[in-house]
N, CA and C of each residue as an Amber inpcrd file, in Angstrom:
protein
   525
  -5.3380000  -7.0390000  -4.3880000  -4.4010000  -6.8460000  -3.2470000
  -4.5280000  -8.3770000  -2.3680000  -3.5360000  -8.8780000  -2.0660000
  -3.5850000 -10.5650000  -1.9360000  -3.4100000  -9.8190000   0.0680000
  -3.6170000 -11.0260000   0.9730000  -3.6430000 -10.7550000   2.6230000
  -2.0270000 -10.4920000   2.7420000  -0.8220000 -10.5370000   1.9640000
   0.4970000 -10.4850000   1.8750000   0.5160000  -9.1870000   1.5220000
   0.5120000  -8.2010000   0.7970000   0.3950000  -7.0040000   0.4710000
   0.6130000  -5.8630000   1.6280000   1.5930000  -5.5270000   1.7310000
   1.7440000  -4.0400000   2.3960000   1.4560000  -2.6180000   1.8440000
   0.5310000  -2.3490000   2.8430000  -0.1270000  -0.8590000   2.0020000
   0.6240000  -0.1890000   2.8290000   1.2590000   1.0790000   2.1930000
   2.5250000   2.5480000   3.0580000   0.7420000   2.9470000   3.3380000
   0.6590000   3.9340000   4.6500000  -0.6340000   4.9090000   4.6390000
   0.3350000   6.1110000   5.4140000   0.2420000   6.8830000   5.4240000
   0.1170000   8.1660000   6.2070000  -0.7230000   8.5390000   7.3570000
  -0.1410000   8.5840000   8.6190000  -1.2920000   8.3100000   9.8350000
  -2.5990000   9.5560000   9.0470000  -2.8090000  10.6180000   8.3210000
  -3.7730000  10.9090000   8.1830000  -4.4510000   9.9690000   7.1930000
  -3.8900000   9.9010000   6.2490000  -5.0710000   8.5080000   5.4960000
  -5.2790000   7.6090000   6.4270000  -5.1460000   7.0260000   7.3080000
  -4.9730000   6.0500000   8.1350000  -6.0130000   6.5380000   8.8440000
  -6.0600000   7.2820000   9.4160000  -7.3620000   8.1430000  10.1640000
  -8.7250000   7.9670000   9.3270000  -8.7470000   8.8030000   8.1100000
  -9.9740000   8.8580000   6.8080000 -10.4280000   7.8270000   6.9520000
  -9.5130000   6.7620000   6.8020000 -10.1720000   5.4240000   6.0090000
 -10.8520000   4.8540000   6.9590000 -10.1670000   5.0490000   8.4800000
 -10.9410000   4.3590000   9.3560000 -12.1250000   4.9010000   9.8370000
 -12.1330000   6.3100000   9.5680000 -13.4640000   6.9220000   9.8130000
 -14.5860000   6.6440000   8.7180000 -14.3720000   6.3430000   7.5120000
 -15.1340000   6.2100000   6.5230000 -15.3670000   4.9130000   6.6060000
 -14.5760000   3.8090000   7.7210000 -15.1300000   2.7430000   7.3090000
 -16.3110000   2.3100000   8.7210000 -15.5970000   3.2900000   9.8260000
 -17.0540000   3.2630000  10.8530000 -18.0740000   3.9460000  10.9480000
 -18.0400000   4.9760000   9.8550000 -19.3050000   5.4620000   8.8430000
 -19.9070000   4.3190000   8.1390000 -19.5430000   3.8170000   7.4760000
 -20.2230000   2.3990000   6.8320000 -20.8750000   1.5130000   8.0090000
 -19.8390000   1.3680000   8.4250000 -20.7580000   0.0300000   9.7780000
 -21.8670000   0.8300000  10.8260000 -21.7030000   2.2390000  10.7450000
 -22.5430000   2.9290000  11.7860000 -24.2040000   2.2080000  11.2160000
 -24.7460000   1.7070000  12.3270000 -26.1490000   1.2980000  11.8810000
 -27.1170000   2.4380000  11.1590000 -27.8100000   2.2910000  10.1420000
 -28.6090000   2.8440000   9.5890000 -30.0900000   3.1000000   9.6050000
 -29.9370000   4.4130000   9.9140000 -31.8720000   4.7360000  10.4790000
 -32.8830000   4.0200000   9.2840000 -33.7120000   3.3170000   9.9950000
 -34.2990000   2.8300000   8.6010000 -35.2360000   3.7120000   7.7700000
 -34.9390000   3.4870000   6.8700000 -36.1510000   4.1220000   5.5580000
 -34.8080000   4.9800000   5.0860000 -33.7410000   4.8700000   5.1070000
 -32.9450000   6.1900000   4.9450000 -32.2080000   5.2090000   3.8970000
 -31.2470000   6.1910000   2.7440000 -30.7120000   5.3930000   1.4860000
 -29.6580000   4.6250000   1.7230000 -29.2160000   3.3710000   1.8080000
 -28.2980000   2.3360000   1.7770000 -29.1700000   1.2680000   3.0640000
 -30.4130000   1.6960000   3.3190000 -31.1590000   0.7570000   4.5020000
 -31.3980000  -0.4040000   3.5660000 -31.6210000  -1.8520000   4.1070000
 -31.7500000  -2.6460000   3.6820000 -33.0910000  -2.2940000   2.6020000
 -33.0360000  -3.7130000   1.5060000 -34.5070000  -3.1750000   0.2310000
 -35.8990000  -3.1610000   1.5760000 -36.4570000  -2.8170000   0.6600000
 -38.1350000  -2.9750000   1.1500000 -38.9890000  -3.2770000  -0.1850000
 -40.1180000  -3.2630000   0.2830000 -40.7930000  -3.9360000  -0.6060000
 -42.2600000  -2.3540000  -1.5660000 -41.0060000  -1.5510000  -1.8800000
 -41.7450000  -0.2440000  -2.3060000 -41.6850000  -0.3340000  -3.1940000
 -41.0990000  -1.6780000  -4.2760000 -41.2500000  -0.8890000  -5.6320000
 -40.1830000  -1.8860000  -6.1470000 -40.0670000  -2.0010000  -7.7090000
 -38.7580000  -3.0150000  -8.2560000 -37.5450000  -2.0170000  -8.8940000
 -37.9480000  -0.8340000  -8.4730000 -36.6060000   0.4310000  -8.7220000
 -36.0480000   0.6680000  -7.9530000 -37.1280000   0.6300000  -6.8250000
 -36.2220000   1.1720000  -4.7080000 -35.8930000  -0.1840000  -4.4880000
 -36.3080000  -1.2970000  -4.6940000 -35.2600000  -2.6290000  -4.0220000
 -34.2890000  -3.1130000  -5.0220000 -33.8090000  -2.8860000  -5.9800000
 -32.9780000  -2.9090000  -7.1990000 -31.8160000  -1.8680000  -6.5300000
 -32.1730000  -0.1260000  -6.3050000 -31.4460000   1.0600000  -6.0200000
 -30.7450000  -0.1440000  -4.5680000 -31.3310000  -0.1720000  -3.4990000
 -30.9490000  -0.2350000  -1.9330000 -30.1030000  -1.2400000  -2.5630000
 -30.4030000  -2.1370000  -3.1820000 -29.5000000  -4.1670000  -3.6730000
 -28.5760000  -3.2780000  -3.9420000 -27.7790000  -2.6910000  -4.7560000
 -26.8780000  -1.8410000  -5.3720000 -25.9550000  -1.1660000  -4.7500000
 -27.2200000  -0.3150000  -3.3500000 -26.0360000   0.3010000  -2.8990000
 -26.2010000  -0.5070000  -1.3640000 -26.5880000  -1.6960000  -1.1010000
 -26.1420000  -2.2690000  -0.3280000 -24.7440000  -2.9710000  -0.6490000
 -24.3680000  -3.4820000  -1.7680000 -23.7530000  -4.2340000  -2.5200000
 -22.3520000  -3.3340000  -2.7440000 -22.7340000  -2.0150000  -3.1320000
 -21.3430000  -1.1170000  -3.3140000 -20.9650000  -0.6710000  -1.7980000
 -21.4450000  -0.8140000  -0.8390000 -21.3830000  -0.7250000   0.4790000
 -20.6360000  -1.7400000   1.0310000 -21.0540000  -3.3410000   0.9710000
 -20.2780000  -3.7760000   1.0470000 -18.7420000  -4.2850000   0.6560000
 -19.3100000  -4.0100000  -0.6550000 -17.3640000  -3.9400000  -0.9800000
 -16.8090000  -2.9130000  -0.6520000 -17.6480000  -1.7990000  -0.2760000
 -16.5350000  -1.0390000   0.4410000 -15.8410000  -1.0560000   1.3540000
 -16.7370000  -1.5420000   2.4490000 -16.2270000  -2.1310000   3.7050000
 -15.2200000  -3.2170000   3.8220000 -15.3690000  -4.1620000   3.0200000
 -14.3950000  -5.3800000   2.6650000 -12.8510000  -4.1760000   1.9330000
 -12.8620000  -3.4790000   0.8810000 -12.0820000  -2.5740000   0.7140000
 -11.0080000  -2.3610000   1.6380000 -11.9280000  -1.4870000   2.6280000
 -11.4790000  -1.1090000   4.2220000 -10.6470000  -1.8140000   4.6080000
 -11.3320000  -2.9650000   5.0100000 -11.1570000  -3.4770000   6.1800000
  -9.5610000  -4.3380000   5.4970000  -9.7270000  -4.6510000   4.1100000
  -8.2470000  -5.1310000   3.8600000  -7.2690000  -4.1230000   3.9240000
  -7.3600000  -3.0590000   3.4150000  -6.6290000  -1.9510000   3.5730000
  -6.0290000  -2.1020000   4.5940000  -7.1810000  -1.7310000   5.6900000
  -6.4410000  -1.4680000   7.1990000  -5.5210000  -2.3350000   7.3840000
  -6.8210000  -3.6610000   7.3890000  -5.6890000  -5.0470000   7.6590000
  -4.1880000  -5.1350000   6.9470000  -4.2090000  -4.2910000   6.4800000
  -2.6670000  -4.2810000   5.7500000  -1.9440000  -3.4560000   5.5550000
  -1.8890000  -2.3430000   6.6470000  -1.6300000  -0.9360000   6.6200000
  -0.1150000  -1.1150000   7.2290000   0.7440000  -0.3880000   6.6970000
   1.9370000   0.3000000   7.1670000   1.5870000   1.2960000   7.5420000
   1.6670000   2.0730000   8.7060000   0.9490000   3.2200000   9.2160000
   2.0060000   4.7240000   9.1550000   2.3710000   5.4730000   8.5390000
   3.7450000   6.6140000   9.0050000   4.9680000   5.8980000   9.2950000
   5.3130000   5.0170000   8.8570000   6.4850000   4.3560000   8.9660000
   7.3920000   4.7950000   7.7780000   8.3740000   5.6760000   7.8250000
   9.0190000   5.7270000   6.6440000   9.9790000   4.6560000   6.4200000
   9.9080000   4.4420000   5.0030000  11.0960000   3.5860000   4.4880000
  12.2000000   3.8490000   4.5110000  13.6210000   3.0700000   4.8370000
  14.6940000   3.6100000   5.1550000  15.5160000   4.8360000   3.9300000
  16.1670000   5.7140000   4.3590000  16.7320000   6.5560000   3.5100000
  17.4450000   6.3550000   2.7790000  17.1310000   5.2800000   1.7050000
  18.6450000   4.6250000   0.8110000  18.5100000   5.1460000  -0.7250000
  17.4920000   5.7350000  -0.8340000  17.2920000   6.3250000  -1.8580000
  16.9900000   5.4520000  -2.8590000  16.3200000   4.5740000  -2.6430000
  15.6610000   3.5060000  -3.2820000  14.0180000   3.5430000  -3.1840000
  13.6820000   3.6030000  -4.7950000  11.7340000   3.7530000  -4.9890000
  11.1490000   2.5520000  -4.3240000  10.4730000   2.8950000  -3.3710000
   9.6290000   1.9900000  -2.7710000   8.3720000   3.0430000  -2.3340000
   7.2310000   2.4220000  -1.9310000   5.9600000   2.7870000  -0.8460000
   6.5750000   3.5290000   0.1230000   6.0650000   5.1330000  -0.0100000
   6.6030000   5.5900000   1.4520000   7.5510000   6.7930000   0.5820000
   8.0410000   6.6300000  -0.6310000   9.2360000   7.5330000  -0.7040000
   8.3570000   8.6430000  -1.7550000   8.7130000   9.3110000  -2.0060000
   8.3700000  11.1120000  -2.3550000   9.4260000  10.8680000  -3.8470000
   9.1120000  11.0700000  -4.8290000  10.1440000  10.3160000  -6.2010000
   9.8260000  11.8490000  -6.9830000  10.7640000  11.9510000  -7.4160000
  11.3320000  13.2310000  -8.3160000  12.1750000  12.4080000  -9.3960000
  11.0090000  12.3850000 -10.3880000  11.1450000  12.1230000 -12.0740000
  11.6590000  12.7440000 -13.2400000  12.1150000  12.5170000 -14.0210000
  12.3230000  13.5460000 -15.3860000  11.9560000  12.1530000 -16.2450000
  10.6910000  12.9640000 -17.0720000  10.7520000  12.4310000 -18.8100000
  11.5710000  12.9850000 -18.8070000  12.3990000  11.8670000 -19.6900000
  13.1080000  11.9590000 -20.8130000  13.2270000  12.6150000 -22.3410000
  11.9210000  12.5670000 -22.6150000  11.3970000  12.6970000 -23.8750000
  11.1240000  14.2100000 -24.3420000  10.7720000  14.6990000 -22.5990000
  10.4640000  16.3570000 -22.5280000  11.4030000  17.0820000 -21.9670000
  12.0890000  16.1720000 -20.9690000  12.9920000  16.8750000 -19.6040000
  12.0270000  17.4820000 -18.9020000  10.6600000  16.9320000 -18.9800000
   9.6210000  17.5440000 -18.1110000   9.6560000  17.1730000 -16.3370000
  10.2240000  17.4810000 -15.3960000  10.2520000  16.8860000 -13.4870000
   9.3510000  16.5250000 -13.1700000   8.6130000  15.4290000 -12.3960000
   7.4610000  15.4970000 -11.5450000   8.0830000  14.7040000 -10.1140000
   6.9540000  15.8940000  -9.0210000   7.4830000  14.6310000  -7.6330000
   6.2140000  14.3550000  -7.4310000   6.2130000  12.9240000  -6.6110000
   4.9390000  12.3120000  -6.2390000   5.3790000  11.6500000  -4.8790000
   4.1770000  10.9430000  -4.3700000   4.3210000   9.6420000  -3.1830000
   3.7320000   8.7830000  -3.8040000   5.0300000   7.9720000  -4.1920000
   4.4920000   6.2920000  -4.2090000   3.6660000   5.6690000  -3.2340000
   2.5240000   5.3970000  -2.7700000   1.5860000   4.9330000  -2.3910000
   0.3760000   5.1080000  -2.5110000  -0.6720000   4.9210000  -1.7610000
  -1.9150000   4.2500000  -1.9860000  -2.7170000   5.3620000  -2.5560000
  -2.9900000   5.1440000  -3.4990000  -4.0520000   6.4460000  -4.6220000
  -4.6910000   6.7570000  -3.9440000  -5.7770000   5.9570000  -3.6670000
  -7.4690000   5.7180000  -2.5680000  -7.3860000   6.8760000  -1.2360000
  -6.2210000   6.6080000  -0.3640000  -5.7870000   7.6010000   0.5240000
  -5.3140000   8.7690000   0.6990000  -5.7030000   9.3920000  -0.4640000
  -5.0070000  10.6040000  -1.0940000  -3.8760000  11.1750000   0.5420000
  -3.5450000  12.6110000   0.3720000  -3.1850000  12.8500000   1.8280000
  -3.4140000  14.6270000   1.7420000  -3.6050000  14.8820000   2.6780000
  -4.4450000  16.3310000   2.9130000  -3.0140000  16.5920000   3.8000000
  -2.3200000  18.1260000   3.5880000  -1.5090000  18.1070000   4.4900000
  -1.8710000  18.4090000   5.8170000  -0.9370000  18.9530000   7.0910000
  -1.3070000  19.2360000   8.1770000  -2.4350000  20.1480000   8.3200000
  -2.5870000  21.1480000   7.3850000  -3.6130000  21.9520000   8.2030000
  -5.1410000  21.7580000   7.2940000  -4.3090000  20.3770000   6.9800000
  -6.1590000  19.8020000   6.4880000  -6.5600000  20.3380000   4.6680000
  -5.7180000  21.1520000   4.0880000  -5.8290000  21.6030000   3.0370000
  -5.6600000  20.1380000   2.0340000  -6.0290000  20.1330000   0.8530000
  -5.2900000  19.3160000  -0.1780000  -3.6780000  19.4930000  -0.2350000
  -2.8810000  18.6160000  -0.0550000  -1.4010000  18.0290000  -0.1730000
  -1.6680000  18.3340000  -1.7460000  -0.0660000  19.7590000  -2.1310000
   0.0430000  19.1620000  -3.8560000   0.0100000  18.4630000  -3.7430000
   1.0060000  17.3840000  -3.6430000   2.2400000  16.4250000  -3.6810000
   0.4410000  15.2080000  -4.3770000   1.1850000  15.0940000  -5.5030000
   0.4700000  13.6780000  -6.5580000   0.6280000  12.2600000  -5.8500000
  -0.3690000  11.6730000  -6.1820000  -0.0310000  10.0950000  -5.8000000
  -0.1710000   8.6640000  -6.5170000   0.9780000   8.0170000  -6.5340000
   0.8110000   7.3180000  -7.8870000   0.8690000   6.1710000  -6.7390000
   0.0410000   4.7340000  -7.4190000   0.4270000   3.6540000  -6.8400000
   0.9970000   2.9840000  -7.3420000   1.8280000   1.9710000  -6.2980000
   3.2750000   1.3430000  -6.7360000   2.8080000   0.1500000  -8.1310000
   0.8720000  -0.1840000  -7.7490000   0.5060000  -1.2810000  -8.8080000
   0.5920000  -0.8180000 -10.2800000   0.3710000   0.6650000 -10.6720000
   0.6070000   1.7220000 -11.6690000   1.7210000   1.8420000 -12.7180000
   1.4680000   1.5040000 -13.6600000   2.6990000   1.1420000 -14.4980000
   4.0380000   1.9340000 -14.4590000   3.7800000   3.7860000 -14.2090000
   4.7490000   4.0220000 -13.8570000   5.3490000   3.6240000 -12.2820000
   4.0140000   3.3620000 -11.1910000   4.5340000   2.8480000 -10.0500000
   6.0260000   1.3530000 -10.0340000   5.1060000   0.5420000 -11.0430000
   6.2080000  -0.9560000 -11.2150000   7.0750000  -0.7770000 -11.6130000
   7.6350000   0.2650000 -12.7400000   8.3300000   0.7650000 -13.4020000
   9.6450000   1.0680000 -12.5920000   9.0370000   2.0170000 -11.6850000
  10.0940000   2.6030000 -11.1650000  10.5860000   2.1380000  -9.2700000
   9.5450000   1.2220000  -8.8590000  10.1880000   0.3700000  -7.9690000
  11.7270000  -0.5810000  -7.7380000  12.2900000  -0.0880000  -7.2310000
  13.4760000  -0.6220000  -7.1010000  14.5820000   0.1480000  -7.6130000
  14.0680000   1.1890000  -8.2120000  15.4830000   2.2520000  -8.8790000
  15.8010000   3.0790000  -8.2850000  17.2280000   3.1190000  -8.2710000
  17.7980000   3.7240000  -7.2360000  18.3560000   5.4540000  -8.4460000
  18.5970000   6.7980000  -7.8420000  18.7470000   7.6350000  -8.4550000
  19.5270000   7.4950000  -9.9830000  19.5450000   7.6380000 -10.9460000
  20.0540000   7.9240000 -11.8990000  19.7160000   6.4420000 -13.2150000
  19.2700000   5.9330000 -12.1600000  18.4520000   4.8060000 -13.4460000
  17.2440000   5.2920000 -13.9620000  17.1090000   4.4790000 -15.4640000
  16.4280000   5.1270000 -16.3730000  15.5960000   3.4580000 -16.3650000
  14.0300000   3.8180000 -16.3050000  12.6810000   2.9950000 -16.9680000
  12.1360000   3.6350000 -17.8570000  11.4660000   2.4810000 -17.9080000
  10.0430000   2.5960000 -19.2100000   8.9110000   1.8910000 -18.7520000
   8.0220000   2.4130000 -19.2470000   6.4790000   1.8110000 -19.0900000
   5.3560000   2.2630000 -20.0800000   4.8730000   1.5560000 -20.4760000
   3.6920000   2.0270000 -20.9020000   2.6630000   2.3640000 -20.5580000
   2.1730000   3.4780000 -20.9530000   0.8220000   3.9490000 -20.9780000
  -0.6720000   3.3690000 -21.8450000  -1.4590000   3.2370000 -21.0460000
  -2.7940000   2.8690000 -21.9430000  -3.0280000   2.4480000 -23.0100000
  -2.4100000   4.1230000 -23.8450000  -2.9260000   4.1710000 -25.4350000
  -1.7260000   3.4060000 -26.1620000  -1.1590000   2.1510000 -25.1510000
   0.2890000   1.6800000 -26.3390000   1.8570000   2.4740000 -26.3540000
   1.6830000   3.7590000 -26.0490000   3.0740000   4.2720000 -25.7440000
   4.2340000   4.0330000 -25.2790000   5.1600000   4.1170000 -25.5450000
   6.2730000   3.6690000 -24.1100000   6.8640000   5.1150000 -23.6740000
   6.7890000   5.2830000 -22.3080000   7.6020000   6.5030000 -21.6730000
   8.9180000   6.0380000 -20.7450000   9.5950000   6.5660000 -20.9220000
  10.7880000   6.8850000 -20.9950000  11.0440000   7.2820000 -19.6650000
  11.6230000   6.9350000 -18.5970000  11.8300000   8.5120000 -17.0940000
  13.3190000   8.2350000 -16.2840000  13.5220000   9.3410000 -15.7220000
  14.9430000   8.8430000 -14.7750000  14.8810000   8.5900000 -13.4070000
  14.7980000   8.9140000 -12.4080000  14.3410000   8.6360000 -11.1460000
  15.7050000   9.7260000 -10.5810000  15.3470000  11.0240000 -10.3940000
  16.3860000  11.9780000 -10.1490000  16.4970000  11.9430000  -8.1530000
  15.8680000  11.5830000  -7.5100000  15.3070000  11.2800000  -6.0960000
  14.4660000  10.5350000  -5.7560000  14.5790000   9.8660000  -4.3520000
  13.9580000   9.0300000  -3.8040000  14.1330000   9.5170000  -1.9470000
  12.8650000  10.2970000  -1.6450000  13.1680000  10.3310000  -0.0880000
  11.9850000  10.0220000   0.8070000  11.9370000   9.4380000   2.1300000
  10.8490000   8.9660000   2.7880000   9.9040000  10.2140000   2.3820000
   8.7340000   9.7590000   2.8250000   7.6080000  11.0170000   2.9740000
   7.7370000  11.8240000   3.8870000   8.1330000  11.2530000   5.0480000
   8.4010000  12.0740000   6.6160000   9.3980000  12.9290000   6.3450000
  10.5860000  12.7170000   5.4820000  11.4920000  13.4730000   5.2440000
  11.3320000  14.4440000   4.2230000  10.1920000  14.5530000   3.1000000
   9.9910000  15.5120000   2.4110000   8.8480000  16.6920000   2.8090000
   8.3960000  15.8850000   3.5560000   7.3760000  16.4590000   4.4620000
   8.0230000  17.6380000   5.3210000   8.8870000  17.2290000   6.5060000
   9.3490000  17.7540000   6.9370000  10.3270000  19.1060000   6.4510000
  10.7810000  19.1070000   4.8170000  11.5150000  19.7530000   4.4710000
  10.3700000  21.0540000   3.8640000   9.2500000  20.4420000   3.6320000
   8.5860000  20.9870000   3.1450000   8.0760000  22.1220000   3.8350000
   7.6180000  21.8380000   5.0340000   7.3650000  22.6590000   6.3520000
   8.3340000  23.5460000   7.0380000   9.4430000  22.9910000   6.5750000
  10.4700000  24.0340000   6.9630000  10.9150000  25.0040000   6.0460000
  10.5660000  24.8800000   4.8400000  10.4310000  26.1160000   3.6890000
   9.3770000  26.9320000   3.6150000   8.1820000  26.3260000   3.6880000
   6.8750000  27.0300000   3.6150000   6.6140000  28.2420000   4.7410000
   6.7130000  29.2690000   4.0700000   6.2170000  30.1430000   5.0340000
   4.5930000  29.9510000   5.7410000   4.7700000  30.0090000   6.9630000
   3.2910000  30.1480000   7.9370000   2.6060000  28.2940000   8.2500000
   3.7820000  27.4750000   7.7240000   3.2100000  26.1340000   8.0210000
   4.0210000  26.1300000   9.2320000
């Protein structure tokens, strides 16, 4: 991701990433896992360095995501596939259908009750996400999976996440 790449996040995902960042930036307790390296032995020192390096990398990644976040703003309801849209596609070879959110996978979405949302998340940078971005309902696209197979899909629907969520909440008993 470059500094100009905007990342679409739900408000819940944004809050979760902010909390994770705050946790990673919180002062550590001396001697606790992730604390700075000590002279207690080569393997302990290497482990602490690895943990610190991983922590620094994650902090930088979270800071970049949050600095470029578009939070909860639904894209226009124009039916065009783009981040923040819930897409329903048909795999042309099997006629199977799938509905998923085109957004940042690392920021998965729990629903309003805190349970895992059943909605799968695909990154716009994934092969499927790249193939579908800009598609309109009825457009057929193809993409290659890692094993080299080419899959063909048709975009059936594209609605903003907020509208999808509102429809889901109004049609799901108990929500």
